Residue, then its C-alpha position, 0 to 999 in steps of 0.5 A: m535852444k531855438t528862440k521864439h519872438y513876438n511883437v507882445f508877450v502878455i503875462g496874465s489873462g485877466i480883463a487888462g491883459q485880455t484887453v491888451a492882447k486883443a488890441c494888439v492882435k487887431q493891428k496885425l501884431t504877433v501876440a502871446i498870453a500866459d497864465n499860471r492859473e486858469f485863464g480868465g483872470t481873478c474877478a471872473n474866476r474867484g473874484c468879483d463875480p463868484k462873490k456877488i453871486v453867493i452874497q445874493f443868498s445871504a443879502l435874501l436871508e437878510q432882508s427876510q430876517r428884517l420882514e419877519k413878522i411883518g409880512v414874512s411868516k417863514l423864513p427861507k432855507i438857503s441850501w448852499k449845496k445849490v448855491q455852489q451849483f448855481k455859482t459853478q454855472f457861471v465859472e466853470d466855462i470861463p477858462v475854456e471860452t477865454e482860451e478859446s477866444f484867444k485861439k481865434l485870434n491867432i494868440d499863442l498861449y502858455h500855461q505857466s508863469p514866465e520867468f525873466i532871464n534879462e531885459n529882452e528874454i523870458l522862459v517859459e514852458g522850457k521855451t526862450i522867448t523874446a518880445d519888442y514889448f512885455v505886458i505884466a497884467t498878473g494882478r494881486t494874490p493874497r499876502v503871506l503872513p509872517i506868523k506860526g501856522s500860517k500854512h493853515l490859513e485859508t484865502s477867499d478862494a476856499i470861502l467861495n468854495l465852501k461845501k458847507i457853512p462852517k459853525t465857526a469862521s475867524f478872519i484875519g484882516s477886515g479890509y473888503v474881502g474879509m468884511e463881505f465874506a464875514t457878513m455873508l457867513a454870519i448871516l447864514g448862521c456861522k458865528v464870526t470873529i474878525f481880527e485886525q491889527g489896526d484901529k479900525a475896520l475898512s480903513n480906506f472908507d469913510q469912518f462916520l458910516v464904518e462905525k454904523l456898519n460896525k454896529n451890525i458886525k462885531i469885530k473883536y481885536a487881537l490886543n498886542g502883549e496879551k496871550m489869547r486863544h481862540k478856536s473855530r473850524k475855519v480861519f481865513n487869511t483876508a489880511g490884503r493882497i500884494p502884487s503877483v510877480k514872485d515867479l517872475k524874477l523881476d531883478n534880472a529884467n531891470i523891472k522896479l518893484d515897490e509895495t504899490g506894485i511895478v513902478v510905472n510912468d503915465f503911460l504905464q511903462s516901466t520907469t526902469n525897463k522900456k520894453v515892459y508895461a504894467c497894467g491892472d492890479v499889479s501896476s503902481l498906478s491903479l486900484p483893485l477895480t476891474p473896471l480900472s484894469g480894463l481902462q489900463g489895458y486899453i491904454v497899454g494896448e494904444n501906447i504899444i500900437n501908437n508909441n506912447k500917445k495916451e497917458f493914464q489919468f485916475p478917473v473918478v471911480p466908485s467902489t463898494v463893500f458888498t456887506q449888508p448893507n453895502l458901503s460905497s464911496i467915490g471921490l474925496q473923503e472929509d480929510e482930504a477934501k479939507k487939505r484940498y479946498k479952502n472951505i468945503l460942506v459937509f452933508k451927513g446924516e442917517a436916513t433910518d427915518w426915511f420912508n425907504a428904510k422904514k418900508s424894509n424895516q432897515n436900522t442902518y442907512a447913512y450918508k456923508i457928501i462933501v462939496n467945494k463950498r466955493t464952486q458948489e460942486i459935489v466932490g465926494a459921496h459916501i453912502l451906506s444903504e442896501r442900495a449904495n452899490e447902484n446908487i453911488n454910480l449916480f454921484s459917479m456921473a455928478i462928480s465926473n460932470k462937475m455938477t453942483v448941488s443945485e444941478f443935481k437937486r433939479l434931477i428928476f428921479t422916480y419916486p419913491s426910490y432910493s436915488n430920489d433919497l440922493k437929493a435929500m441927502l444934500a438938504d442940510e449941511d452938518 
């Protein structure tokens, strides 16, 4: 069998893989890219983007419910069929457009997951291929639960493609995906139950705010040792995601993998096979955030082109759970700050009696801001509000630029606005 050779072979066509491939081909390197699903990656096809499209309709209904009888005389009716049609307009052309963009750059395409034969070769579509470098950018995939009947569980893909809103639904897992979609379905009239084996939901977020969010979302926990029966029309596995490497046969290529992903050094290069790089969610030095995947893709491209000149350093990255209201976070949590600094200031409280909450009849609006007492620099921010996903970006700029409390409070924002509320959050220390 004839062997084909490329300078760079990329596995995965999401934002990380796309960034690497395009950077390398622009430097006249020969490049190929493979994906076992539709080209374009998770975020654009079946993740962040379509999720935000459908969730905005439940957000509209939730806002209307708050304003009912104080200005809204009739609640809007959501046509789920039209919502799905609208969502489809955004995602249906992505695979074709992504492939066309690659073809214009003379990047070869393979529609199958490769498997490593050894450290230097892969097998894909019946072809043996060698490359100077292999880039693994396969992202993550839903965790398969080791429980009886797990084959009947559906994933977030199914939620995004529901033909109608079910009367009842259960979620196994209370992370990002579970909480976001549980909130959406509950607002749209579905009776929702969430099962979580841990002692708290959204464990990566500030629990002061999570507890306030949970006042609006009822969560039932399955207790160990108790035999319980629970029925619902739909049951979704939202128990987290794991590195999507099942079909790659990494052991054949001496590629180290652990629970965090493909183990890489600061150049995002495999610690055990120098011909391999990993970027995006599948990397051990990553978080499941699209902007971070793009940054890592850029760094891998640079390191392939310039022989490891650029190290990856975690930037200050904001994250949001798109529940109603939004829960957003950036920087250090309180316990992390206490370990890092001798003394900290904690500004926290509820803002339900502030103008922005009262004008829209909100009963949930809270915050916690963490400050290094010695330097007065803001080092962490956590917000629960209907505009948290936007407001957290201002704290992102503040933390990235090492702004102090007084410097931030001197900024002038529009009034009345949620942005202006951020300065008030720094008024009273807890």
